C-alpha positions as CSV (number, residue, x, y, z in Angstrom):
1,X,37.6,123.4,88.2
2,X,37.9,125.5,91.3
3,X,38.9,122.5,93.4
4,X,41.6,121.5,90.8
5,X,43.0,125.1,91.0
6,X,43.0,124.9,94.8
7,X,44.9,121.6,94.8
8,X,47.4,123.0,92.3
9,X,48.1,126.0,94.5
10,X,48.6,123.8,97.5
11,X,51.0,121.6,95.6
12,X,53.0,124.6,94.4
13,X,53.2,126.0,98.0
14,X,54.4,122.7,99.3
15,X,57.0,122.4,96.6
16,X,58.3,125.9,97.3
17,X,58.7,125.1,101.0
18,X,60.3,121.6,100.5
19,X,63.7,122.7,101.9
20,X,62.1,124.1,105.0
21,X,60.1,120.9,105.5
22,X,63.1,118.7,105.2
23,X,65.1,120.7,107.7
24,X,62.3,120.6,110.2
25,X,62.0,116.8,110.0
26,X,62.1,114.9,113.3
27,X,64.6,112.1,113.3
28,X,63.2,108.8,114.6
29,X,65.1,106.8,117.3
30,X,65.0,103.7,115.1
31,X,66.6,105.4,112.2
32,X,69.6,107.0,114.0
33,X,72.7,105.0,113.9
34,X,75.5,105.0,116.5
35,X,79.1,103.7,116.0
36,X,82.4,104.0,117.8
37,X,85.5,103.3,115.9
38,X,83.3,102.0,113.0
39,X,81.8,99.4,115.3
40,X,78.0,99.1,115.9
41,X,76.9,99.9,119.4
42,X,73.3,99.1,120.2
43,X,72.5,102.2,122.2
44,X,69.2,102.9,124.1
45,X,70.2,106.6,124.7
46,X,72.7,109.1,123.2
47,X,73.2,112.7,124.4
48,X,75.4,115.2,122.7
49,X,76.1,118.7,124.0
50,X,78.7,121.6,123.7
51,X,79.7,124.1,126.4
52,X,81.4,127.5,125.7
53,X,83.3,129.1,128.6
54,X,82.6,132.9,128.3
55,X,83.0,135.6,130.9
56,X,82.0,139.3,130.9
57,X,84.7,141.9,130.5
58,X,83.8,144.8,132.7
59,X,85.7,148.1,132.5
60,X,86.8,150.1,135.6
61,X,83.9,152.5,135.2
62,X,81.5,149.5,135.5
63,X,80.5,149.4,131.8
64,X,80.4,146.1,129.9
65,X,83.0,145.9,127.1
66,X,82.4,142.5,125.7
67,X,82.0,138.8,126.4
68,X,85.3,136.9,126.0
69,X,86.1,133.2,125.8
70,X,88.2,131.7,128.6
71,X,88.6,128.2,127.3
72,X,87.9,126.1,124.2
73,X,84.5,124.7,123.5
74,X,84.3,121.3,125.2
75,X,81.7,118.9,124.1
76,X,80.1,116.2,126.1
77,X,78.8,112.8,124.8
78,X,77.1,110.2,126.9
79,X,75.4,107.0,125.9
80,X,73.9,103.7,127.2
81,X,74.3,100.6,125.2
82,X,73.8,96.8,125.5
83,X,77.0,94.9,126.2
84,X,77.2,92.5,123.2
85,X,80.9,91.9,123.3
86,X,83.9,92.5,125.5
87,X,84.8,96.1,126.1
88,X,87.3,97.2,123.4
89,X,90.7,98.5,124.5
90,X,89.9,102.1,123.5
91,X,87.1,102.1,126.1
92,X,89.3,100.7,128.8
93,X,89.4,103.7,131.0
94,X,92.2,102.4,133.3
95,X,94.3,101.3,130.4
96,X,97.1,103.1,128.6
97,X,95.2,104.0,125.5
98,X,94.7,107.8,125.5
99,X,94.4,108.7,121.8
100,X,91.3,110.2,120.3
101,X,88.6,107.9,118.9
102,X,86.0,108.4,116.2
103,X,82.2,108.4,116.9
104,X,79.5,108.4,114.2
105,X,76.1,109.6,115.3
106,X,73.2,110.3,113.0
107,X,75.5,110.0,110.0
108,X,77.8,112.7,111.3
109,X,81.3,111.9,112.4
110,X,83.0,113.2,115.5
111,X,86.8,112.7,115.3
112,X,88.3,114.2,118.5
113,X,86.5,112.0,121.1
114,X,88.0,111.0,124.4
115,X,86.4,108.4,126.8
116,X,86.5,109.3,130.5
117,X,84.2,106.8,132.3
118,X,82.2,103.6,131.9
119,X,79.8,102.0,134.4
120,X,77.1,99.4,134.7
121,X,74.7,97.8,137.2
122,X,73.9,94.2,137.7
123,X,70.5,93.6,139.2
124,X,68.2,90.5,139.1
125,X,66.4,89.7,135.9
126,X,67.8,92.7,134.0
127,X,69.9,93.0,130.8
128,X,73.2,94.8,131.4
129,X,73.5,98.3,130.0
130,X,76.9,100.1,129.9
131,X,76.9,103.8,130.4
132,X,79.8,105.7,128.9
133,X,80.9,109.4,129.0
134,X,83.2,111.2,126.6
135,X,84.7,114.6,126.1
136,X,85.1,115.8,122.5
137,X,86.7,118.8,120.7
138,X,86.3,120.3,117.2
139,X,83.3,121.1,115.1
140,X,80.3,118.9,114.6
141,X,77.9,119.6,111.7
142,X,74.7,119.2,113.7
143,X,72.7,120.6,110.8
144,X,73.6,117.5,108.8
145,X,72.1,115.0,111.2
146,X,70.0,112.4,109.3
147,X,68.7,108.9,109.6
148,X,70.7,106.0,108.2
149,X,69.6,104.6,104.9
150,X,66.9,101.9,105.1
151,X,69.2,99.4,103.4
152,X,71.9,99.9,106.1
153,X,69.3,99.4,108.9
154,X,68.0,96.2,107.4
155,X,71.5,94.8,106.8
156,X,72.7,95.5,110.3
157,X,73.9,92.3,112.0
158,X,71.9,91.2,115.0
159,X,74.2,90.6,118.0
160,X,74.8,87.0,119.1
161,X,75.2,87.8,122.7
162,X,73.7,90.3,125.2
163,X,75.0,90.4,128.8
164,X,72.4,89.6,131.3
165,X,72.3,89.5,135.1
166,X,70.9,85.9,135.1
167,X,74.2,84.2,134.7
168,X,76.5,87.1,135.6
169,X,78.1,87.2,139.1
170,X,80.7,88.8,141.3
171,X,83.2,86.3,142.6
172,X,82.9,86.8,146.4
173,X,85.2,84.0,147.4
174,X,87.9,85.4,149.6
175,X,86.9,88.9,148.5
176,X,88.4,90.3,151.7
177,X,92.1,89.2,151.7
178,X,92.9,90.5,155.2
179,X,92.1,93.1,157.8
180,X,94.9,95.0,159.5
181,X,94.5,95.2,163.3
182,X,95.5,98.1,165.4
183,X,98.7,96.3,166.2
184,X,99.5,95.8,162.5
185,X,98.8,92.1,162.5
186,X,96.8,90.4,159.8
187,X,93.4,89.1,160.8
188,X,90.4,87.4,159.3
189,X,87.9,90.0,157.9
190,X,85.0,87.6,157.6
191,X,83.0,85.9,154.9
192,X,80.7,87.5,152.3
193,X,77.1,86.4,152.1
194,X,74.7,86.3,149.2
195,X,75.1,89.0,146.6
196,X,71.9,90.9,145.8
197,X,73.2,93.5,143.4
198,X,76.5,95.2,142.4
199,X,77.8,97.9,140.1
200,X,81.1,98.9,138.5
201,X,82.5,102.2,137.6
202,X,85.9,103.3,136.2
203,X,86.7,106.9,135.5
204,X,89.6,109.3,134.9
205,X,90.3,113.0,134.3
206,X,91.0,114.2,130.7
207,X,93.0,117.4,130.9
208,X,93.5,119.0,127.5
209,X,96.7,120.8,126.2
210,X,96.6,123.4,123.5
211,X,99.1,125.2,121.3
212,X,99.0,128.9,120.9
213,X,96.2,130.2,118.6
214,X,94.5,126.8,118.3
215,X,91.2,125.7,119.8
216,X,91.6,122.0,119.3
217,X,94.0,120.3,121.7
218,X,97.1,118.5,120.5
219,X,96.9,116.1,123.4
220,X,94.3,115.0,125.9
221,X,95.9,113.2,128.9
222,X,94.5,110.5,131.1
223,X,95.0,111.1,134.8
224,X,93.6,110.1,138.2
225,X,92.3,106.7,137.1
226,X,90.0,105.0,139.6
227,X,87.8,101.9,139.8
228,X,84.8,101.4,142.1
229,X,82.6,98.5,142.9
230,X,79.4,99.0,144.9
231,X,77.9,95.8,146.3
232,X,74.9,94.8,148.3
233,X,74.7,91.5,150.3
234,X,73.0,90.0,153.3
235,X,76.4,89.8,155.0
236,X,79.8,91.5,154.5
237,X,81.9,90.1,157.3
238,X,83.3,91.9,160.3
239,X,82.9,95.7,160.6
240,X,85.5,97.8,158.9
241,X,88.2,99.1,161.1
242,X,90.5,102.2,160.9
243,X,92.6,100.6,158.1
244,X,89.6,99.5,156.0
245,X,89.6,96.1,154.4
246,X,91.9,95.0,151.5
247,X,89.5,93.6,148.9
248,X,89.9,91.8,145.6
249,X,87.0,90.9,143.3
250,X,86.2,89.8,139.8
251,X,83.0,90.5,137.9
252,X,82.0,87.9,135.3
253,X,79.5,89.2,132.8
254,X,77.6,86.5,130.8
255,X,74.7,86.3,128.5
256,X,71.4,84.6,129.4
257,X,72.7,81.2,128.3
258,X,76.0,81.4,130.2
259,X,78.4,82.6,127.5
260,X,81.2,84.6,129.1
261,X,81.4,88.1,127.5
262,X,83.8,90.0,129.7
263,X,85.6,90.1,133.1
264,X,86.3,93.1,135.2
265,X,88.8,93.0,138.1
266,X,89.4,95.3,141.0
267,X,91.9,95.2,143.8
268,X,91.5,98.0,146.3
269,X,90.2,98.8,149.7
270,X,86.8,98.7,151.3
271,X,86.3,101.8,153.5
272,X,82.6,101.8,154.4
273,X,79.8,99.4,155.4
274,X,76.2,100.4,155.6
275,X,73.3,98.3,157.0
276,X,69.7,99.2,156.0
277,X,66.3,97.7,156.5
278,X,62.8,98.9,155.7
279,X,59.3,97.7,156.1
280,X,58.7,94.5,154.2
281,X,62.4,94.1,153.3
282,X,65.4,92.2,154.5
283,X,68.4,93.6,156.3
284,X,71.1,94.3,153.6
285,X,74.7,95.5,153.9
286,X,76.1,97.9,151.3
287,X,79.8,98.6,150.7
288,X,82.2,100.3,148.3
289,X,85.5,98.9,147.1
290,X,87.8,101.6,145.6
291,X,91.0,101.3,143.7
292,X,93.4,103.9,142.5
293,X,95.1,102.8,139.3
294,X,98.7,103.8,138.9
295,X,101.3,103.4,136.2
296,X,105.0,102.9,136.3
297,X,106.7,105.9,134.6
298,X,109.7,105.3,132.4
299,X,112.2,108.1,132.5
300,X,114.3,108.7,129.3
């Protein structure tokens, strides 16, 4: 009888603290969904944060009056996901699309999200993960984070393709178009050897514009768009000169069986070459190709 009463008391206590228990629940990685523009992205990592800009207001007598905001709350979102399809236009950092997109994370929707960079590395025997960074504005109900329904998780479509380094490559044929000599003449810049690894990054600045008495911007521009390719090979032609090397390259990303998923192009200038060797390794040359992406402005 005493044991039955004790069990009943414990059950009543647990029932009375059910809301507290549900709020303190830890969300499992496998149960948290991640979507961009209502498309599934198979992410391995997602990070969400917010930053308030606040400064102390100090009077002339040295006393502290208050802490006052100096800017709107700017959120940061970063993620890494498997490349299972071509990069959609709204994630094309160097493109003209600058409108806000929608992200759904842990069943909570973020509406004012602006992409500002994507990058990936291609290394032997590795699947290709794309890293993306975003700015976001507005309110996010973080207290409503929850796992997706079990039915939704079970019905999620398995991707047909996953980009992999095995068949992917950087087209190194005629990567260096020409090298300008000191006298201004065009000269041969040398051949490129065997590629060991390479990476791609595109980024831009996202300045925000606000109306008076509003904390959410009416427009977030896209400025200073750049592309960079870092590559490593056993040979990178002749040494760079004062003018650098004009360089054009295309990156072909494929799945393990050779299906083409996406192509990334860059046409810029190579400005540095590094040669490194260590014990037990081969001599490798590293270089960076950088491109500034401009747009033709139409005046009305």
